[in-house]
N, C-alpha and C positions, 0 to 999 in steps of 0.2 A: 592406530587411529588417531584423529587430530583432536586437538583440545577444544572445548567449547569455547566459543567467541562470543563474548555478550554483545548485545545490540549497541550498547554504549559507545565500542569500537567503531561503529558505524556512523554515529553522529559527529557533526562538525563542531563548530562552535555554539551552535544552538541546541542545548542538550533537551529543553523543554519549550513549549510554546511560548511561555513567559518570558523566554530568553530571546526571542524572534522580536525585532522592532515592529512596531504596528504598521509600518509602511511596506514592510517585507514579508508579513503574513499573508497567506494564501488568500483568505476572505477579501483582500483588497483587490484581487484581478477578477471579480466575477465578470465584469464586464467583456474582458478580453476574452473569454471563452465561450461566449454565447456563439451558438451556431458555428461552431469549429469542428473540426474532425479530427482531433489529437489522437484518440485511440488509434484511427487509421495510419497515422504517420508512425506510430509506435510500433503496431501489430506488423507493419510493412518491413521492420527491420529484424524479424524472426521467419524464417521458414518452418511450416509445420505441416503434418499429416492433416488429412480431412478431419481425423476423428479429434486430434489435440485442436484444430481451429474451431471445431464445434464446440468443444470444453472452454476454450477461451472466451467465445463470444456468450457462452452461458454465465461464466464468471463474471464477465463485465454487465450482463443483463442484471444480475444479482447484486452487483456493486452499486450499480445506478439506481436500482431500486432503492436500495439502503439509503443510498445518499439524498435521492429524493425524499425519502421520509426524514431525514434530518434537516431538509430544506436548504440544502446546498448542492453545488455543481460537483459531479463527481470526480473532477480534476482537482477540487480545492478543500481537500478532507483536513479536518483537525485529528488530532490523536485521539480525542474521545471517541470520534466517527469510527476509528478503526477499531478500538477497544470494542465497542459496543457490537460492530459486525463479527468480530472474532469470536465474542461469546455467542451470539446468534449462530454462528456457523458450528462452533465446537458443540451446541445443544442439539444440532440438528444431524451433523455429520460425524465421522470418524475423524481422529486427530489428522490422520494422512489426507483425507479428503479436502478437510479445512486448510490443511497446508497448501493443498493444490490451487484452491481459490486465491489464497492469501497471496501464493508465491507470484502469480500473474499481475495482481494489483500491485503489488509493493515493487515488483519490476517497472510497471509502467511509471511509477513515482520516482524509482531510482533514474531511469531515463530521462525524465524530464528535468530532474535535479542538474543532469549533465549537458544540457542542451542550452544554448545561450538564447534561442527564441522563447523560452519559458522561464518565468521569474521565481521558479522553484528553487530556494536555497536550502531548503530541508526535507526530510522524508519523514511524514507524519507515522508511517509503519514502525520506523525505526524508533520515534520518539514512544509511541505507545507500549512497544515490546521492551523498552529500558524499563518499565514499571515492573519490578520483582512482585510476582505472583498475579499478575494480571493475566487476562485471556490471551492478549497479543503475545505476552513473554512466553505462555505455553505453547502458541504456534511457534514462535522462535525456536523453542526447545525442540520441537518437531522437526523444522528446517535444519536444525544443527544436526540431529540424529541422523537425518536422510543424506546429508551433507557429507557425514563422517562413515557412512555405512559401505 
C-alpha cells in the first residue's frame, strides 16, 4: 500500500492564494474566458464511455452552477470556492461520489496549469485540500484511499 501523499506535495511555490501575486491570480483573467469552450478542449484529451461522458457533463453542470452562485467563471475558482463546493457535495453524496465529482474538475485545473495557452499557475483544488480538517481535505483523503486500493 502506498503512503498518503499530502496535497501540499502537489503545490508549487504558491502554497495559498495570498502567496500568488495579484497579477497571476485567476480572477485577473475573467475577460479571457468569456465565450470560450475550455471544457471542450480538456474533454477531448480523454476517451470516455458514454456513461462516463454523461457523468462528466453532470459534474461540470454542477460545478458551473456552483461557480455561478459564487459570481465567478467556472475556470477561475478560488480555494474557498472549492472548499464550499466540497462541503456541499459531502453533505449531499457519499465520499466516493463526492470524489468522482471532484476528480473531474480537479483534473481540469491540473490540465489548465500545464498548458501554455492558459494563465493558470496554481490549482485551487490543491490549495483548498491542503487545509487540514477542511471538506476539500476530506475529499483528498478519499482520493488517496482510492489510489492506494
